[in-house]
C-alpha positions as CSV (number, residue, x, y, z in Angstrom):
1,M,0.0,0.0,0.0
2,R,2.9,2.4,0.6
3,E,3.8,2.2,-3.1
4,A,0.3,3.6,-3.8
5,G,0.8,6.4,-1.3
6,T,-1.7,4.9,1.2
7,E,-0.9,4.5,4.9
8,T,-2.4,1.5,6.6
9,D,-2.5,0.1,10.1
10,V,-3.6,-3.3,11.3
11,H,-4.9,-3.8,14.8
12,A,-6.0,-6.9,16.7
13,A,-8.7,-7.0,19.5
14,T,-10.9,-9.6,21.3
15,G,-14.5,-9.4,22.2
16,R,-17.9,-9.4,20.4
17,P,-17.0,-8.5,16.8
18,E,-19.3,-5.6,15.9
19,P,-18.8,-3.3,19.0
20,T,-15.1,-4.2,19.1
21,I,-14.6,-3.2,15.5
22,L,-16.6,0.0,16.0
23,D,-14.7,0.9,19.2
24,A,-11.3,0.4,17.5
25,A,-12.3,2.5,14.6
26,E,-13.2,5.3,17.0
27,R,-10.1,5.0,19.2
28,F,-7.7,5.0,16.2
29,G,-9.6,7.5,14.1
30,A,-10.0,5.2,11.2
31,D,-10.7,6.8,7.8
32,L,-11.9,3.5,6.3
33,L,-12.9,0.1,7.6
34,V,-12.0,-3.0,5.5
35,L,-13.8,-6.2,6.4
36,G,-13.7,-9.7,5.0
37,A,-17.1,-11.5,4.6
38,R,-17.7,-15.2,4.0
39,R,-20.2,-15.9,1.2
40,R,-23.4,-17.3,2.7
41,S,-26.8,-18.0,1.4
42,P,-29.6,-15.5,2.1
43,V,-31.1,-17.9,4.7
44,G,-27.7,-18.3,6.4
45,K,-27.4,-14.5,6.7
46,A,-30.9,-14.2,8.2
47,V,-30.3,-17.0,10.7
48,F,-26.8,-16.3,11.8
49,G,-26.5,-12.6,11.1
50,S,-23.5,-10.9,9.6
51,V,-20.7,-8.9,11.3
52,A,-20.1,-7.0,8.1
53,Q,-23.8,-6.1,7.8
54,S,-24.0,-4.9,11.5
55,V,-20.9,-2.8,11.1
56,L,-22.2,-1.3,7.9
57,L,-25.5,-0.3,9.6
58,E,-23.9,1.1,12.7
59,T,-21.0,3.2,11.4
60,E,-20.8,6.5,9.5
61,R,-17.3,5.7,8.3
62,P,-16.7,4.3,4.8
63,V,-16.6,0.5,4.8
64,T,-15.2,-1.8,2.1
65,V,-16.3,-5.4,2.3
66,A,-14.3,-8.1,0.4
67,P,-15.1,-11.8,0.1
68,T,-12.8,-14.1,2.0
């Protein structure tokens, strides 16, 4: 990423995923969140929920979601 002139940081944390991600974004002043999401069927998403979807709905920061 440095070759492209973009600064990145990677942070690790433990806890419930959605609030932990949102808290870290706030603490570190993230300009962008990048999340990996597993491909699931629509029924699987409804039954088990989606961390990426929850983060998207709860943050005002830009979010990029990439398949893992």
